MDAnalysis code that builds the backbone (N, CA, C; Angstrom):
import MDAnalysis as mda
import numpy as np

u = mda.Universe.empty(654, n_residues=218, atom_resindex=np.repeat(np.arange(218), 3), trajectory=True)
u.add_TopologyAttr("name", ["N", "CA", "C"] * 218)
u.add_TopologyAttr("resid", np.arange(1, 219))
u.add_TopologyAttr("resname", ["MET", "VAL", "SER", "SER", "ASP", "LEU", "GLU", "TYR", "LEU", "THR", "ILE", "ALA", "LEU", "PRO", "LYS", "GLY", "LYS", "LEU", "PHE", "THR", "LYS", "ALA", "VAL", "GLY", "TYR", "LEU", "ALA", "ASP", "VAL", "GLY", "TYR", "SER", "ALA", "GLU", "GLY", "LEU", "SER", "GLU", "ASP", "SER", "ARG", "LYS", "LEU", "VAL", "ILE", "THR", "ASN", "GLU", "HIS", "SER", "LYS", "ILE", "HIS", "PHE", "ILE", "ILE", "THR", "LYS", "THR", "MET", "ASP", "LEU", "PRO", "THR", "TYR", "VAL", "GLU", "TYR", "GLY", "ALA", "ALA", "ASP", "ILE", "GLY", "ILE", "ILE", "GLY", "LYS", "ASP", "VAL", "LEU", "LEU", "GLU", "GLU", "THR", "LYS", "ASP", "VAL", "TYR", "GLU", "LEU", "VAL", "ASP", "LEU", "ASN", "PHE", "GLY", "LEU", "CYS", "ARG", "MET", "VAL", "VAL", "ALA", "VAL", "PRO", "GLU", "ASN", "LEU", "LYS", "ARG", "ASN", "LYS", "ILE", "SER", "ASP", "TYR", "ALA", "HIS", "MET", "ARG", "VAL", "ALA", "THR", "LYS", "TYR", "PRO", "GLN", "VAL", "ALA", "GLU", "GLU", "PHE", "PHE", "ARG", "SER", "GLN", "GLY", "VAL", "GLN", "ILE", "GLU", "ILE", "ILE", "LYS", "LEU", "ASN", "GLY", "SER", "ILE", "GLU", "LEU", "ALA", "PRO", "VAL", "VAL", "GLY", "LEU", "ALA", "GLU", "LEU", "ILE", "VAL", "ASP", "LEU", "VAL", "GLU", "THR", "GLY", "ARG", "THR", "LEU", "LYS", "GLU", "ASN", "LYS", "LEU", "ILE", "GLU", "VAL", "ALA", "GLN", "ILE", "HIS", "GLN", "SER", "THR", "ALA", "ARG", "PHE", "ILE", "ALA", "ASN", "ARG", "VAL", "SER", "TYR", "LYS", "MET", "LYS", "PHE", "GLU", "ARG", "ILE", "ASN", "ARG", "LEU", "VAL", "GLU", "ASP", "LEU", "ARG", "SER", "LEU", "ILE", "VAL", "LYS", "GLU"])
u.atoms.positions = np.array([
    [38.785, -62.955, -45.717],
    [38.942, -63.764, -44.504],
    [37.644, -64.492, -44.200],
    [37.768, -65.747, -43.772],
    [36.619, -66.550, -43.381],
    [36.810, -66.966, -41.934],
    [35.707, -67.076, -41.186],
    [35.813, -67.387, -39.764],
    [36.675, -68.612, -39.518],
    [37.659, -68.426, -38.681],
    [38.704, -69.347, -38.231],
    [38.814, -70.680, -38.944],
    [38.192, -71.720, -38.413],
    [38.400, -73.088, -38.850],
    [37.341, -73.491, -39.869],
    [37.787, -74.097, -40.978],
    [36.827, -74.542, -41.993],
    [35.898, -75.629, -41.464],
    [36.302, -76.263, -40.375],
    [35.486, -77.316, -39.789],
    [34.266, -76.744, -39.070],
    [34.375, -75.488, -38.646],
    [33.303, -74.854, -37.880],
    [32.485, -73.903, -38.764],
    [31.240, -73.695, -38.343],
    [30.379, -72.703, -38.968],
    [30.061, -71.658, -37.900],
    [30.382, -70.403, -38.189],
    [30.131, -69.329, -37.231],
    [28.885, -68.570, -37.631],
    [27.944, -68.502, -36.696],
    [26.631, -67.906, -36.955],
    [26.475, -66.656, -36.101],
    [26.154, -65.535, -36.731],
    [25.910, -64.281, -36.017],
    [24.406, -64.098, -35.794],
    [24.053, -63.781, -34.564],
    [22.658, -63.543, -34.211],
    [22.498, -62.122, -33.666],
    [21.391, -61.457, -33.981],
    [21.210, -60.066, -33.549],
    [20.533, -59.963, -32.187],
    [21.013, -59.059, -31.373],
    [20.298, -58.750, -30.141],
    [18.969, -58.104, -30.499],
    [17.997, -58.246, -29.611],
    [16.722, -57.584, -29.854],
    [15.607, -58.517, -30.262],
    [14.623, -57.965, -30.946],
    [13.363, -58.669, -31.174],
    [13.470, -59.886, -32.075],
    [14.492, -59.963, -32.937],
    [14.621, -61.112, -33.829],
    [15.330, -62.293, -33.170],
    [15.985, -62.052, -32.047],
    [16.862, -63.067, -31.467],
    [16.130, -64.383, -31.146],
    [15.075, -64.294, -30.362],
    [14.395, -65.517, -29.901],
    [13.875, -66.344, -31.068],
    [13.253, -65.699, -32.026],
    [12.702, -66.414, -33.183],
    [13.828, -67.017, -34.016],
    [14.918, -66.296, -34.180],
    [16.056, -66.801, -34.951],
    [16.640, -68.044, -34.293],
    [16.808, -67.993, -32.980],
    [17.330, -69.146, -32.242],
    [16.385, -70.337, -32.391],
    [15.091, -70.072, -32.325],
    [14.108, -71.147, -32.469],
    [14.146, -71.795, -33.838],
    [14.250, -70.990, -34.881],
    [14.328, -71.519, -36.239],
    [15.569, -72.397, -36.411],
    [16.692, -71.906, -35.937],
    [17.938, -72.671, -36.074],
    [17.880, -73.957, -35.274],
    [17.309, -73.896, -34.081],
    [17.193, -75.099, -33.253],
    [16.318, -76.145, -33.927],
    [15.283, -75.686, -34.616],
    [14.373, -76.610, -35.294],
    [15.052, -77.388, -36.416],
    [16.154, -76.845, -36.940],
    [16.881, -77.555, -38.000],
    [18.227, -78.087, -37.489],
    [18.345, -78.178, -36.155],
    [19.503, -78.850, -35.569],
    [20.700, -77.981, -35.252],
    [20.518, -76.665, -35.230],
    [21.624, -75.756, -34.928],
    [21.356, -75.043, -33.604],
    [21.991, -75.541, -32.558],
    [21.779, -74.975, -31.222],
    [23.056, -75.147, -30.406],
    [23.062, -74.534, -29.236],
    [24.206, -74.671, -28.336],
    [23.738, -74.418, -26.909],
    [24.311, -75.123, -25.970],
    [23.970, -74.930, -24.568],
    [24.375, -73.519, -24.132],
    [23.466, -72.850, -23.449],
    [23.766, -71.509, -22.967],
    [23.588, -70.417, -23.994],
    [22.958, -70.752, -25.114],
    [22.735, -69.736, -26.143],
    [21.601, -68.829, -25.706],
    [21.964, -67.674, -25.194],
    [21.002, -66.726, -24.651],
    [21.437, -65.311, -24.984],
    [20.468, -64.443, -25.180],
    [20.781, -63.049, -25.485],
    [21.530, -62.386, -24.329],
    [21.326, -62.909, -23.119],
    [21.968, -62.349, -21.928],
    [23.315, -62.988, -21.607],
    [23.743, -63.929, -22.433],
    [25.004, -64.614, -22.161],
    [26.177, -63.640, -22.153],
    [27.105, -63.853, -21.228],
    [28.291, -63.001, -21.155],
    [29.442, -63.575, -21.990],
    [29.230, -64.758, -22.519],
    [30.253, -65.353, -23.377],
    [30.282, -64.625, -24.713],
    [31.464, -64.370, -25.214],
    [31.593, -63.704, -26.504],
    [31.312, -64.668, -27.653],
    [31.713, -65.919, -27.456],
    [31.471, -66.962, -28.451],
    [30.884, -68.170, -27.727],
    [29.753, -68.658, -28.215],
    [29.082, -69.821, -27.626],
    [29.216, -70.966, -28.617],
    [29.765, -72.087, -28.158],
    [30.153, -73.153, -29.079],
    [29.423, -74.464, -28.799],
    [29.057, -75.136, -29.867],
    [28.591, -76.518, -29.814],
    [29.672, -77.352, -30.483],
    [30.524, -77.981, -29.678],
    [31.655, -78.731, -30.216],
    [31.205, -79.936, -31.023],
    [30.145, -80.565, -30.576],
    [29.665, -81.762, -31.278],
    [29.222, -81.431, -32.705],
    [28.505, -80.313, -32.848],
    [27.996, -79.924, -34.168],
    [28.941, -79.003, -34.927],
    [30.051, -78.611, -34.273],
    [31.043, -77.715, -34.890],
    [30.397, -76.383, -35.295],
    [29.772, -75.749, -34.308],
    [29.111, -74.464, -34.528],
    [29.615, -73.452, -33.504],
    [29.913, -72.255, -33.959],
    [30.149, -71.118, -33.082],
    [28.975, -70.151, -33.259],
    [28.489, -69.597, -32.157],
    [27.496, -68.532, -32.208],
    [28.107, -67.263, -31.642],
    [27.873, -66.128, -32.310],
    [28.211, -64.839, -31.741],
    [26.962, -63.975, -31.748],
    [26.822, -63.132, -30.726],
    [25.641, -62.272, -30.598],
    [26.103, -60.835, -30.720],
    [25.527, -60.095, -31.675],
    [25.988, -58.740, -31.972],
    [24.845, -57.737, -31.915],
    [25.198, -56.471, -31.883],
    [24.199, -55.431, -32.074],
    [23.678, -55.524, -33.506],
    [22.414, -55.172, -33.669],
    [21.781, -55.383, -34.979],
    [22.541, -54.696, -36.119],
    [22.904, -53.441, -35.934],
    [23.554, -52.700, -37.013],
    [24.958, -53.217, -37.316],
    [25.565, -53.916, -36.357],
    [26.922, -54.440, -36.557],
    [26.944, -55.782, -37.279],
    [25.826, -56.503, -37.226],
    [25.836, -57.888, -37.710],
    [26.269, -58.034, -39.174],
    [25.748, -57.232, -40.105],
    [26.199, -57.394, -41.493],
    [27.696, -57.172, -41.676],
    [28.302, -56.340, -40.829],
    [29.743, -56.108, -40.922],
    [30.511, -57.354, -40.529],
    [30.076, -58.031, -39.478],
    [30.720, -59.279, -39.068],
    [30.666, -60.310, -40.194],
    [29.529, -60.359, -40.879],
    [29.382, -61.326, -41.973],
    [30.178, -60.885, -43.193],
    [30.131, -59.612, -43.529],
    [30.856, -59.128, -44.710],
    [32.351, -59.432, -44.607],
    [32.933, -59.230, -43.429],
    [34.373, -59.412, -43.259],
    [34.761, -60.833, -42.874],
    [33.778, -61.731, -42.766],
    [34.088, -63.129, -42.531],
    [34.323, -63.508, -41.088],
    [34.080, -62.581, -40.156],
    [34.165, -62.936, -38.738],
    [33.034, -63.902, -38.389],
    [31.951, -63.832, -39.142],
    [30.866, -64.815, -39.087],
    [30.620, -65.298, -40.507],
    [30.343, -66.584, -40.643],
    [30.054, -67.137, -41.970],
    [28.656, -66.768, -42.437],
    [27.713, -66.821, -41.496],
    [26.311, -66.580, -41.816],
    [25.671, -65.793, -40.679],
    [24.479, -65.274, -40.933],
    [23.781, -64.538, -39.889],
    [22.321, -64.365, -40.235],
    [21.564, -63.924, -39.244],
    [20.152, -63.613, -39.437],
    [19.946, -62.170, -39.014],
    [19.336, -61.374, -39.911],
    [19.191, -59.944, -39.655],
    [18.000, -59.409, -40.431],
    [17.439, -58.305, -39.968],
    [16.296, -57.697, -40.635],
    [16.680, -57.034, -41.947],
    [15.753, -57.043, -42.886],
    [15.981, -56.401, -44.175],
    [16.234, -54.905, -44.000],
    [15.642, -54.299, -42.974],
    [15.852, -52.880, -42.719],
    [17.324, -52.555, -42.503],
    [18.020, -53.436, -41.775],
    [19.441, -53.224, -41.512],
    [20.252, -53.422, -42.787],
    [19.902, -54.401, -43.591],
    [20.619, -54.635, -44.848],
    [20.490, -53.437, -45.785],
    [19.312, -52.840, -45.828],
    [19.112, -51.677, -46.699],
    [19.880, -50.463, -46.186],
    [19.993, -50.339, -44.871],
    [20.705, -49.198, -44.304],
    [22.212, -49.366, -44.406],
    [22.710, -50.573, -44.131],
    [24.151, -50.795, -44.048],
    [24.795, -51.103, -45.400],
    [24.033, -51.607, -46.344],
    [24.500, -51.920, -47.704],
    [25.851, -52.649, -47.708],
    [25.938, -53.734, -46.980],
    [27.161, -54.528, -46.932],
    [27.183, -55.559, -48.059],
    [28.381, -56.003, -48.410],
    [28.571, -56.941, -49.516],
    [28.434, -58.367, -49.007],
    [27.187, -58.819, -48.875],
    [26.899, -60.171, -48.400],
    [25.859, -60.804, -49.320],
    [25.774, -62.127, -49.244],
    [24.707, -62.832, -49.955],
    [23.449, -62.837, -49.093],
    [22.325, -62.449, -49.665],
    [21.035, -62.585, -48.991],
    [20.380, -63.842, -49.553],
    [20.303, -64.887, -48.743],
    [19.943, -66.207, -49.250],
    [18.476, -66.589, -49.042],
    [17.897, -66.199, -47.909],
    [16.529, -66.633, -47.608],
    [15.766, -65.527, -46.886],
    [14.529, -65.305, -47.319],
    [13.591, -64.490, -46.548],
    [12.925, -65.437, -45.554],
    [13.233, -65.262, -44.276],
    [12.738, -66.182, -43.251],
    [11.287, -65.910, -42.856],
    [10.755, -64.819, -43.332],
    [9.309, -64.567, -43.225],
    [8.822, -64.373, -41.789],
    [9.698, -63.931, -40.904],
    [9.235, -63.543, -39.569],
    [9.807, -62.164, -39.237],
    [9.298, -61.577, -38.159],
    [9.755, -60.241, -37.771],
    [9.250, -59.157, -38.700],
    [8.038, -59.331, -39.228],
    [7.497, -58.367, -40.188],
    [7.292, -56.992, -39.547],
    [7.889, -55.984, -40.158],
    [7.739, -54.590, -39.737],
    [7.643, -53.707, -40.976],
    [7.321, -52.432, -40.746],
    [7.245, -51.468, -41.835],
    [8.154, -50.286, -41.515],
    [8.903, -49.841, -42.513],
    [9.667, -48.609, -42.384],
    [8.763, -47.484, -42.872],
    [8.476, -46.524, -41.972],
    [7.491, -45.508, -42.312],
    [8.007, -44.100, -42.021],
    [7.341, -43.152, -42.653],
    [7.499, -41.740, -42.316],
    [6.293, -41.370, -41.454],
    [6.563, -40.729, -40.308],
    [5.467, -40.334, -39.424],
    [5.673, -38.905, -38.945],
    [4.557, -38.251, -38.635],
    [4.591, -36.853, -38.178],
    [3.574, -36.678, -37.052],
    [3.737, -35.642, -36.247],
    [2.687, -35.310, -35.266],
    [1.365, -35.043, -35.990],
    [0.280, -35.359, -35.333],
    [-1.045, -35.208, -35.951],
    [-1.276, -33.806, -36.500],
    [-0.787, -32.791, -35.781],
    [-1.056, -31.410, -36.200],
    [-0.179, -30.948, -37.363],
    [0.789, -31.802, -37.775],
    [1.661, -31.438, -38.893],
    [1.335, -32.207, -40.176],
    [0.266, -32.967, -40.141],
    [-0.076, -33.770, -41.322],
    [-0.348, -32.866, -42.523],
    [0.272, -33.244, -43.656],
    [0.094, -32.510, -44.903],
    [-0.538, -33.427, -45.956],
    [-0.922, -32.839, -47.077],
    [-1.608, -33.611, -48.121],
    [-0.676, -34.532, -48.890],
    [0.586, -34.122, -49.061],
    [1.521, -34.938, -49.832],
    [2.935, -34.800, -49.283],
    [3.788, -35.751, -49.657],
    [5.154, -35.798, -49.137],
    [5.930, -34.527, -49.475],
    [5.698, -33.977, -50.636],
    [6.440, -32.777, -51.042],
    [6.168, -31.587, -50.124],
    [5.066, -31.642, -49.374],
    [4.736, -30.549, -48.456],
    [5.647, -30.535, -47.220],
    [6.459, -31.585, -47.083],
    [7.367, -31.650, -45.932],
    [8.783, -31.191, -46.296],
    [8.936, -30.582, -47.452],
    [10.252, -30.125, -47.906],
    [10.891, -29.184, -46.887],
    [12.214, -29.355, -46.725],
    [13.046, -28.510, -45.867],
    [12.776, -28.693, -44.373],
    [12.042, -29.730, -44.018],
    [11.842, -30.042, -42.600],
    [12.947, -30.981, -42.120],
    [13.007, -31.182, -40.808],
    [14.016, -32.061, -40.215],
    [13.405, -33.437, -39.945],
    [14.191, -34.469, -40.238],
    [13.740, -35.855, -40.076],
    [14.686, -36.580, -39.128],
    [14.152, -37.088, -38.026],
    [14.947, -37.863, -37.074],
    [14.814, -39.350, -37.395],
    [15.925, -40.070, -37.345],
    [15.882, -41.487, -37.714],
    [17.135, -42.237, -37.293],
    [16.984, -43.547, -37.143],
    [18.133, -44.440, -36.966],
    [18.638, -44.916, -38.327],
    [17.906, -44.565, -39.364],
    [18.178, -45.072, -40.710],
    [18.416, -43.905, -41.684],
    [19.508, -43.163, -41.530],
    [19.729, -41.976, -42.368],
    [19.862, -42.288, -43.853],
    [20.485, -43.418, -44.202],
    [20.650, -43.748, -45.624],
    [19.311, -44.058, -46.282],
    [18.512, -44.863, -45.599],
    [17.190, -45.217, -46.130],
    [16.315, -43.975, -46.238],
    [16.333, -43.142, -45.206],
    [15.507, -41.939, -45.200],
    [15.913, -40.985, -46.320],
    [17.221, -40.757, -46.446],
    [17.693, -39.831, -47.475],
    [17.350, -40.326, -48.869],
    [17.510, -41.621, -49.099],
    [17.201, -42.185, -50.419],
    [15.709, -42.053, -50.741],
    [14.867, -42.289, -49.728],
    [13.425, -42.183, -49.953],
    [13.030, -40.758, -50.332],
    [13.460, -39.781, -49.553],
    [13.061, -38.401, -49.831],
    [13.670, -37.897, -51.146],
    [14.878, -38.359, -51.454],
    [15.479, -37.993, -52.731],
    [14.634, -38.532, -53.884],
    [14.144, -39.768, -53.726],
    [13.316, -40.368, -54.778],
    [12.005, -39.615, -54.966],
    [11.599, -38.893, -53.923],
    [10.367, -38.096, -53.998],
    [10.642, -36.662, -54.436],
    [11.939, -36.346, -54.651],
    [12.309, -34.997, -55.040],
    [12.160, -33.983, -53.925],
    [12.308, -34.472, -52.673],
    [12.092, -33.618, -51.508],
    [13.400, -33.416, -50.750],
    [13.773, -32.179, -50.525],
    [14.960, -31.869, -49.731],
    [14.585, -31.800, -48.253],
    [15.336, -32.530, -47.435],
    [15.086, -32.528, -45.991],
    [16.435, -32.527, -45.274],
    [16.389, -32.304, -43.971],
    [17.591, -32.381, -43.142],
    [17.491, -33.614, -42.259],
    [18.480, -34.485, -42.367],
    [18.482, -35.721, -41.588],
    [19.180, -35.504, -40.255],
    [18.545, -35.965, -39.178],
    [19.165, -35.981, -37.858],
    [19.261, -37.432, -37.394],
    [20.496, -37.925, -37.269],
    [20.720, -39.328, -36.882],
    [20.617, -39.471, -35.367],
    [19.755, -40.386, -34.941],
    [19.595, -40.699, -33.524],
    [19.742, -42.195, -33.308],
    [20.100, -42.581, -32.088],
    [20.222, -43.995, -31.738],
    [19.175, -44.445, -30.731],
    [18.550, -43.487, -30.048],
    [17.579, -43.828, -29.022],
    [16.152, -43.748, -29.510],
    [15.269, -43.273, -28.642],
    [13.842, -43.195, -28.957],
    [13.582, -42.127, -30.016],
    [13.235, -42.564, -31.208],
    [13.007, -41.639, -32.316],
    [11.738, -40.822, -32.100],
    [10.734, -41.432, -31.462],
    [9.453, -40.755, -31.269],
    [9.580, -39.495, -30.406],
    [10.639, -39.424, -29.618],
    [10.828, -38.268, -28.753],
    [11.147, -36.994, -29.545],
    [11.791, -37.148, -30.693],
    [12.288, -35.991, -31.445],
    [11.207, -34.966, -31.778],
    [10.047, -35.357, -32.324],
    [9.014, -34.354, -32.616],
    [8.396, -33.766, -31.344],
    [8.348, -34.562, -30.293],
    [7.730, -34.105, -29.044],
    [8.495, -32.928, -28.457],
    [9.825, -32.979, -28.541],
    [10.651, -31.916, -27.945],
    [11.126, -30.900, -28.971],
    [10.678, -31.027, -30.219],
    [11.007, -30.036, -31.235],
    [12.341, -30.228, -31.934],
    [12.951, -31.406, -31.772],
    [14.218, -31.667, -32.454],
    [14.003, -31.849, -33.954],
    [12.890, -32.458, -34.330],
    [12.587, -32.703, -35.742],
    [11.078, -32.668, -35.940],
    [10.664, -32.402, -37.174],
    [9.233, -32.393, -37.488],
    [8.728, -33.775, -37.883],
    [9.596, -34.570, -38.521],
    [9.210, -35.896, -38.995],
    [10.141, -36.949, -38.399],
    [9.709, -38.204, -38.479],
    [10.597, -39.323, -38.156],
    [10.493, -40.378, -39.251],
    [11.553, -41.115, -39.426],
    [11.530, -42.339, -40.230],
    [11.941, -43.448, -39.289],
    [11.058, -44.431, -39.129],
    [11.343, -45.475, -38.148],
    [10.664, -46.779, -38.550],
    [11.110, -47.828, -37.885],
    [10.551, -49.159, -38.102],
    [9.413, -49.369, -37.113],
    [8.254, -49.760, -37.597],
    [7.114, -50.000, -36.714],
    [6.551, -51.391, -36.960],
    [6.026, -51.968, -35.912],
    [5.431, -53.297, -36.019],
    [3.909, -53.191, -35.998],
    [3.368, -52.653, -34.928],
    [1.911, -52.521, -34.807],
    [1.451, -51.075, -34.960],
    [2.349, -50.121, -34.780],
    [1.969, -48.717, -34.831],
    [1.521, -48.183, -33.487],
    [1.557, -49.025, -32.482],
    [1.082, -48.624, -31.151],
    [1.895, -47.462, -30.566],
    [3.227, -47.542, -30.707],
    [4.078, -46.483, -30.147],
    [3.807, -45.150, -30.832],
    [3.548, -45.190, -32.140],
    [3.202, -43.959, -32.848],
    [1.933, -43.342, -32.257],
    [0.923, -44.160, -32.067],
    [-0.351, -43.666, -31.538],
    [-0.189, -43.095, -30.140],
    [0.616, -43.783, -29.322],
    [0.821, -43.326, -27.941],
    [1.488, -41.952, -27.898],
    [2.265, -41.648, -28.937],
    [2.961, -40.358, -28.990],
    [2.298, -39.376, -29.953],
    [1.030, -39.687, -30.330],
    [0.231, -38.831, -31.207],
    [0.941, -38.538, -32.534],
    [1.553, -39.600, -33.081],
    [2.184, -39.522, -34.394],
    [1.361, -40.343, -35.374],
    [1.323, -39.909, -36.624],
    [0.579, -40.659, -37.629],
    [1.479, -40.960, -38.827],
    [1.267, -42.125, -39.398],
    [2.036, -42.564, -40.563],
    [1.549, -41.823, -41.807],
    [2.502, -41.258, -42.560],
    [2.124, -40.547, -43.788],
    [2.700, -41.199, -45.041],
    [3.617, -42.150, -44.863],
    [4.158, -42.872, -46.019],
    [4.847, -44.139, -45.534],
    [4.735, -45.173, -46.348],
    [5.488, -46.405, -46.082],
    [6.641, -46.492, -47.070],
    [7.843, -46.722, -46.542],
    [9.033, -46.797, -47.397],
    [9.250, -48.225, -47.883],
    [9.220, -49.180, -46.974],
    [9.342, -50.594, -47.365],
    [8.936, -51.479, -46.193],
    [8.725, -52.748, -46.477],
    [8.490, -53.729, -45.429],
    [9.801, -54.443, -45.120],
    [9.879, -55.004, -43.919],
    [11.104, -55.687, -43.508],
    [10.763, -56.998, -42.811],
    [11.504, -58.045, -43.173],
    [11.430, -59.328, -42.470],
    [12.849, -59.817, -42.230],
    [12.979, -60.862, -41.423],
    [14.295, -61.422, -41.133],
    [14.864, -62.125, -42.362],
    [16.149, -61.914, -42.607],
    [16.822, -62.539, -43.748],
    [18.032, -63.349, -43.269],
    [18.288, -64.435, -43.982],
    [19.454, -65.291, -43.729],
    [20.537, -64.879, -44.711],
    [21.689, -64.431, -44.196],
    [22.750, -63.913, -45.060],
    [24.033, -64.713, -44.880],
    [24.929, -64.593, -45.857],
    [26.189, -65.333, -45.799],
    [27.335, -64.489, -46.328],
    [28.510, -64.738, -45.784],
    [29.737, -64.163, -46.319],
    [30.004, -64.795, -47.684],
    [30.454, -64.009, -48.638],
    [30.616, -64.501, -50.006],
    [31.668, -65.611, -50.106],
    [32.776, -65.451, -49.413],
    [33.827, -66.477, -49.457],
    [33.391, -67.723, -48.703],
    [32.769, -67.533, -47.542],
    [32.283, -68.673, -46.757],
    [31.294, -69.504, -47.562],
    [30.434, -68.810, -48.322],
    [29.420, -69.519, -49.086],
    [30.057, -70.454, -50.113],
    [31.206, -70.072, -50.632],
    [31.907, -70.936, -51.587],
    [32.686, -72.037, -50.879],
    [33.396, -71.682, -49.816],
    [34.278, -72.640, -49.147],
    [33.521, -73.622, -48.252],
    [32.347, -73.203, -47.773],
    [31.537, -74.062, -46.906],
    [30.167, -74.289, -47.541],
    [30.179, -74.370, -48.859],
    [28.934, -74.377, -49.621],
    [27.988, -75.497, -49.201],
    [28.479, -76.717, -49.097],
    [27.594, -77.854, -48.820],
    [26.842, -77.666, -47.508],
    [27.561, -77.242, -46.502],
    [26.925, -77.099, -45.193],
    [25.955, -75.916, -45.166],
    [26.374, -74.788, -45.722],
    [25.496, -73.620, -45.738],
    [24.275, -73.874, -46.616],
    [24.477, -74.484, -47.753],
    [23.359, -74.745, -48.656],
    [22.369, -75.730, -48.041],
    [22.881, -76.702, -47.309],
    [21.987, -77.643, -46.627],
    [21.141, -76.922, -45.578],
    [21.776, -76.002, -44.860],
    [21.046, -75.210, -43.869],
    [20.000, -74.332, -44.548],
    [20.355, -73.750, -45.682],
    [19.401, -72.940, -46.451],
    [18.169, -73.766, -46.821],
    [18.402, -74.974, -47.337],
    [17.284, -75.828, -47.742],
    [16.439, -76.240, -46.541],
    [17.090, -76.527, -45.406],
    [16.353, -76.888, -44.193],
    [15.485, -75.733, -43.717],
    [16.008, -74.529, -43.775],
    [15.242, -73.361, -43.354],
    [14.073, -73.103, -44.296],
    [14.317, -73.271, -45.581],
    [13.236, -73.089, -46.548],
    [12.101, -74.097, -46.303],
    [12.473, -75.316, -45.998],
    [11.474, -76.345, -45.712],
    [10.676, -75.990, -44.474],
    [11.345, -75.415, -43.504],
    [10.696, -74.997, -42.275],
    [9.684, -73.893, -42.540],
    [10.040, -72.960, -43.394],
    [9.140, -71.850, -43.733],
    [7.917, -72.371, -44.463],
    [8.124, -73.316, -45.373],
    [7.013, -73.903, -46.130],
    [6.051, -74.588, -45.177],
    [6.597, -75.268, -44.152],
    [5.754, -75.970, -43.194],
    [4.845, -75.027, -42.426],
    [5.342, -73.789, -42.201],
    [4.530, -72.835, -41.466],
    [3.420, -72.280, -42.352],
])
C-alpha cells in the first residue's frame, strides 16, 4: 500500500528533538505547510498547492508508517532504524541530530571491561540494540525495557547498567553515571517506502538530490 493519492507526497516527521531541524531542512528545499507545528492538533497537515501531506508521529512509530506506506517518506534517527529494523529504504544521512548510543553505569560500578558486567540488569528504550551489542561481546545480561527516564533505573536499583542515546553526556554526569562503551553514533536519516520510491520516483529522487545539495552547502 502507498499513501492515498499518487498526486500527493506524504511525509512523516518525528516528535521530539529532530522535528524542528527536519522541518527547517524541508522548508529550505520547498517542502512546507501552513500550521506545521509539533503542537498541531491536526492529524494531517496539507499543502494543497504543493500536493504534500505531513503527519507527525512518535519517533518509534515513524518507520512503521513508512514501511506500510501510510507515509511515502520520513525523517528519523538512525538509532530508531537500528532498533525497529523496518523494511524501508534509507536514502540520505542528513548529518544533523548527532548522538551516541552508549552503555553507562554508576561511578561506583565501573569495571575494567565489558565482560565484567555479565549477568547484570540493563535498562533501556532500545532492547534490540542493547541485546545485540552485549551478545556481540559474549556477555549475558538481563534487559529491562523502559519508556521513561532511563537514568533513574540505576539510582533506584532497578538495573545496574543503562543503554541510552546521549548528546552531550550532561544528563549522565548529573546522575553520576559514566560511559563505559559506545555502541554506535546516530544522525537523522531520510527514508522512503519501497513501493512509493518506485511509483513516485521522480519526485522523491528530486527531493533526495535537493537535500544532498543542502547538506553539501553546510
